[in-house]
N, C-alpha and C positions, 0 to 999 in steps of 0.2 A: 635565936641567932640565925641569920640567913647566910648560908655558905654557897649559894648559887645566885648569880645575877639574872640569868634568863635562859631560856630554852632556845637553842640555835636550830636544832633539827630533831624531829620525831618521825621514826619509821616504824614499821610493824614489829621488829625485833630489837631495835636500838634507839637510843636518844643521846644528844650531845648538848651539855650545858656549858656556861662560861662563868668565870669568877675572876674579877680583878682583886689582887691581893693588896690590901690597904694596911698600913701600919697600925691601924685601930682594931683590926681583926684580933679577937681574943686568942686566936691559935698562931699568932705571929711570935716568934722568938728569934732574937738575934738577926733580925731582918730578913727572915725566911718563914714561910708557912711550915709549920711542924707536921710531924707524921700523922698525929690525930686530926689535924685540920684537913689533910688529904683524905683521910678515911671518911670523916664527916662530910666532906664534899662529895664523895662517890655516894654515900647513903642518901644525901639530899638530892642528888641528881636522880636517883631511882625514885624518891618521893615525888619529885617534880614531874617525872614521867608518869607515875601512877595517878597523880591528881590531874594532869592535863587529859590523860585518857579517860578518866571517869567523867570529866566535863564534856568530852566530845560523846561519850555514851550516855549522857544525860543521867548520871549516877552520883551519889554522894561519895567524894574521896575517902579512902580508908586510912586510918593511922597504921604506920609501920614502925617495927622495931628491929633493929640488928640482932639477929639470932646467933650468927657465927661469921667468922672471918676465915678464909682459906687461901693459902698461897700468896699472901700479901708480900709484895716486893716493892721497896722504895729505893729508887736509884738515885734521885736528886730531889732537893726541895727548892720550890720556886721562891724567887726573891720578891720582896715588897715592890709594888708598881708594875709587876707583870700580870698578865692575864693567862689563866690556865683554862683549857678546854677538858672536859670530862665526858668520855664516852662509856655508857653502859649498855651492855648487851644482855638481853633476857635469854638465859640458858634453859630455864624450865619454870613453869608455874604448877605447883601441886597443891591443891586445896587452898589453904590460906598462906602458903609460903612461896616467895618468889627467890629463885637463884639467879644471880646476876654476876656478870664479869664486869669489873670497872677498870678503866684505863684513863690515867691522866697525863695530859701533854702540856708543854709550854714551847711555844716557837717550834712545833713539830717534833719536839724530843719527848720521848716516853719518860715520865718522871716516876710513875707508880702504876702497879696493876695488881689485881687479885679478884677473888670471888667473895661474895657476901650472900648469906641466907637472911631474907627479910621476912619476918612474920607480919602479916596483916590482920588487924583487928576486925 
């Protein structure tokens, strides 16, 4: 299941993805993207960043797994047919763990934010 449509921006310490919310998305409930869908979108934005960077560095992309979630706050759920943008900022890389901050926006409004530890295989 793809929870990102594309990479909009990639900088040294952050990346931004976008996703159009379709009614066929498995995380859509009652016309809105659910909380687990937002969390999965943040995780897949981090995976997209890591894969893109691996390609730039001529390396094989690593598989990642969510290790933990911290300080997750979801303020609003995006409606079907809207497009969200998710920014992940790399807070730290320790051995095979990336610590990221995720922020999800729709029409400039902050919908969700939180931190994630991602273990890389």
